[in-house]
N, C-alpha and C positions, 0 to 999 in steps of 0.2 A: 828435061825437064819438065813437065810439063806444071801447067798453072791450073787452076781452078777459078771459076767466075762466082764469086761469093755477092754480084750487088742487087742480087733479088731477095737480101736478106731482111724481112720487115721485122720492124722494132715494135713492139707491143704499145701502145698508149700509154699504160700503166707504170712502165718503170721510168725513171728520173734519166734523163739524159743530157750531156753539158750542152748549156748552148752556146749556139757560135756569134749570138749577136752581139757581144764584147769586143770579138776579134773586126781588125781593119779591114778595108776591101781587100782585094787581093793583090798586094807585093810582093817583088821576088825577097827570097831572105838568103843572109852567109850561113851557110849551114856550115859548122865546125867537124871536123871528124868524129868529136866523140859524137857530136849532136844526130850526126848520119851514122852512125854502128847502132846507138839506141834506138834510133827510126827505124832499121831495119830490121832488129832484134824485132822489137813491140808488132811491125809488120806481119815477119812469118808468125808469133805467135795469136796474133790474131786469126790471121789465115789459119795457119792449124785448128785453133780451136771452132773457127766457123765449120772447116771441111769436115771436121768430127761431128760437129752437131749436124752437119747436115744431113750425113752419111748413115749416122743412126737415127737420123728421122726423126728428130727429138720431137717433143709439147711445146709450143711456144707458149707458156704461159709467163705470166707476168714475173715471178715468183723462181724462174727456171735462173739455177745458179752459172750453167757455162753461160746462158745472154746476157747477166750482170757483170760478168768475168771478160768477155765478150769487149760490151760498152765504157769498163773502168780501163781496159786496154786503148783500147779508142780514144779515150779521154784523157788518157798520159800521153799518147801520139802526139794529139794537138797542142797538147801544155808545151813537149819538147818544141814541135816545131814554130810554134809560136813564140818562144823563149829564145830562137833565133832575133838578130838584129834585120833588120829589114834593108835591103840594096836602095841607095839613093837613086828617082829614076834620074835620068837623063837633064829634064829642065831644073832640079832641082841641083846637082852638081854645076851646072853652070850660073847660076845663083847664087852657090856659094864660092864659087873660083870670081866670081862678080862682084862679089861683096853686096850682091841685092839682097831685097827683102822677099819675104814672099807676100803675095799680096791677098 
């Protein structure tokens, strides 16, 4: 199975994109099987739509329905991921075991 690279996908400035500023720094997440399945399905849908968009050599207009659909799916993907609980760091687990408060 071959995978396509869609990292050079440009997003027009006019289209609203969900901000990632409200999300915390990179922390590992405990992903449930249901969330993992949802992330997998969303990832496949995003890849499929972007591949179709690229193969059709569609115009990158801000009103493109395909582009808006990809952005909505990406926002849903982030939402599912960030709803998964964070895995405590080693320091947090040690402090918890020793009943210490974070400084």
